[in-house]
C-alpha positions as CSV (number, residue, x, y, z in Angstrom):
1,M,-20.1,23.2,-12.1
2,D,-22.3,19.8,-11.9
3,Y,-22.1,17.1,-14.7
4,F,-25.6,15.9,-15.9
5,P,-25.4,13.6,-19.0
6,Q,-27.2,14.5,-22.1
7,N,-29.7,12.0,-23.6
8,P,-28.0,9.5,-25.7
9,P,-28.9,9.4,-29.7
10,S,-31.3,6.9,-31.0
11,D,-28.9,6.6,-34.0
12,P,-26.0,4.6,-33.6
13,A,-24.0,6.2,-36.2
14,K,-24.0,9.5,-33.8
15,L,-22.9,7.4,-30.6
16,P,-19.0,8.1,-31.3
17,E,-19.6,12.0,-31.5
18,Y,-22.1,11.9,-28.2
19,L,-19.4,10.0,-26.2
20,R,-16.6,12.3,-27.3
21,N,-18.9,15.2,-26.0
22,E,-19.8,13.8,-23.0
23,F,-16.0,12.7,-22.1
24,R,-15.2,16.4,-22.7
25,R,-17.8,17.6,-20.5
26,I,-16.9,15.2,-17.8
27,Q,-13.2,16.5,-18.4
28,Q,-14.3,20.2,-18.0
29,V,-16.1,19.5,-14.6
30,M,-13.3,17.5,-13.3
31,L,-10.7,20.0,-14.1
32,A,-13.0,23.1,-13.0
33,D,-11.6,25.1,-10.3
34,Q,-13.4,24.4,-7.3
35,K,-13.5,26.7,-4.5
36,A,-14.3,24.2,-1.9
37,V,-15.2,20.6,-0.9
38,R,-18.6,19.7,0.2
39,L,-18.7,16.8,2.7
40,T,-22.1,14.8,3.0
41,V,-22.7,14.4,7.0
42,L,-22.8,10.8,7.7
43,H,-24.8,9.3,10.2
44,A,-23.1,5.9,10.4
45,Q,-19.6,4.6,9.3
46,P,-19.3,4.0,5.6
47,D,-19.6,0.4,4.6
48,K,-16.2,0.5,2.8
49,Y,-13.4,2.9,3.5
50,A,-9.6,2.9,2.8
51,E,-6.6,4.9,4.5
52,G,-6.9,8.5,3.6
53,D,-10.5,8.6,3.3
54,V,-11.9,11.8,4.8
55,V,-15.6,11.9,6.2
56,Y,-17.8,14.2,8.1
57,A,-19.4,12.3,11.2
58,D,-22.8,13.6,12.6
59,G,-21.6,12.9,16.1
60,T,-24.7,11.6,17.5
61,D,-25.8,8.5,15.3
62,W,-22.1,8.1,14.5
63,N,-19.3,9.1,16.8
64,P,-15.8,8.1,15.7
65,G,-14.5,9.3,18.7
66,S,-14.5,13.1,19.3
67,G,-18.1,14.0,18.3
68,K,-19.3,15.9,15.3
69,G,-16.7,16.9,12.9
70,V,-14.3,15.8,9.9
71,Y,-12.1,12.7,10.1
72,R,-9.6,11.0,8.2
73,Y,-9.1,7.2,8.1
74,S,-5.5,6.3,9.1
75,G,-5.5,2.6,8.1
76,S,-6.5,1.6,11.7
77,A,-8.8,4.3,13.0
78,W,-10.6,7.6,12.3
79,V,-8.5,10.6,13.2
80,F,-10.4,13.5,14.4
81,L,-9.4,16.7,12.1
82,G,-11.9,19.1,13.5
């Protein structure tokens, strides 16, 4: 399930109801039962990353050490997960 915001009302009096509905829709998307996680293949190390981040390296333009695959940042290095 994806979230795409609705157009906000032009009437400022309708803004509170609009925001309540948008927050409810966002919550539904966040709580939806996800069957999978899709990682974007990265061709360069992210500009910002922190311990526990998980990425998918292309293995050619960016090779954190073991070629193409999924890596977790340990706080000091990228660890190949597979």
